[in-house]
C-alpha positions in Angstrom: 83.8 92.8 111.7 83.3 91.3 108.2 86.5 90.6 106.2 86.6 92.3 102.8 86.9 90.3 99.6 88.3 93.4 97.9 91.9 94.7 98.4 91.7 97.9 100.4 94.1 100.8 100.6 94.3 104.1 102.5 96.7 107.0 102.7 98.0 107.5 106.2 100.5 109.9 107.7 103.8 108.6 109.2 104.4 109.8 112.8 107.7 110.8 114.4 108.8 108.0 116.7 109.0 110.2 119.8 105.4 111.3 119.2 104.3 107.7 118.9 106.3 106.7 122.0 104.5 109.4 124.0 101.1 108.3 122.6 101.7 104.6 123.6 103.6 105.5 126.8 106.4 103.2 125.8 109.6 103.6 123.9 110.0 102.6 120.2 113.3 102.2 118.5 114.0 103.1 114.8 112.9 99.6 113.6 109.3 100.7 114.2 107.3 103.0 112.0 104.1 104.5 113.3 101.5 105.4 110.8 97.8 106.3 110.9 95.4 109.2 111.4 95.5 110.9 114.8 91.7 111.3 114.7 89.7 109.2 112.3 89.4 105.7 110.9 92.4 105.7 108.5 94.7 103.2 110.2 95.7 99.6 110.4 93.7 97.5 112.9 93.7 94.0 114.4 93.7 91.6 111.4 95.8 93.8 109.2 99.1 92.2 110.4 101.5 91.4 107.6 100.0 94.2 105.4 102.4 96.6 103.7 103.2 100.3 104.4 104.1 101.8 101.0 105.5 105.1 99.8 105.8 106.5 96.3 109.5 107.1 95.6 110.8 108.2 92.2 107.6 107.1 90.4 107.6 103.6 92.0 105.8 102.1 95.0 108.3 101.0 97.7 107.4 98.9 100.7 108.9 100.5 103.8 107.0 98.6 106.5 105.0 95.5 107.5 102.0 95.9 109.8 102.9 94.3 113.1 100.6 95.7 115.8 97.5 97.9 115.9 94.6 98.9 118.1 92.0 96.1 118.5 89.3 98.5 117.3 89.0 101.8 115.6 90.5 103.5 118.6 91.3 107.2 117.8 94.7 108.7 118.7 96.7 105.4 118.3 98.6 104.8 115.1 99.3 101.4 113.6 102.8 100.0 114.2 104.9 98.7 111.3 108.3 96.9 111.3 110.8 98.8 109.1 111.7 96.6 106.1 115.2 98.0 105.7 116.1 96.7 109.1 115.5 93.1 107.9 116.8 93.3 104.3 119.6 90.8 104.9 117.2 88.3 106.3 114.6 88.9 103.5 117.3 88.5 100.8 118.6 85.3 102.5 115.1 83.8 102.6 114.4 84.7 98.9 117.6 82.9 97.9 116.7 79.7 99.8 
């Protein structure tokens, strides 16, 4: 696939972790956020690692996740996997201060 020179964005639903665990047939703890369309092409895919998962909160965009794993292709029924930012805030703040 061709890499875009233009920043892309898409709105995706966040899944409940138990639904995501069933879909992937493996357990996920609360440090993982699953997001993406159940059927369709709105999802993160291979090559999107490190990209943000954002929400609008109180009129501001807040990053809640970092893309960490995704289907290799536009595979329906499998959401992208994101690491929950709040679980790593201490480490992030430590690195910012270095």
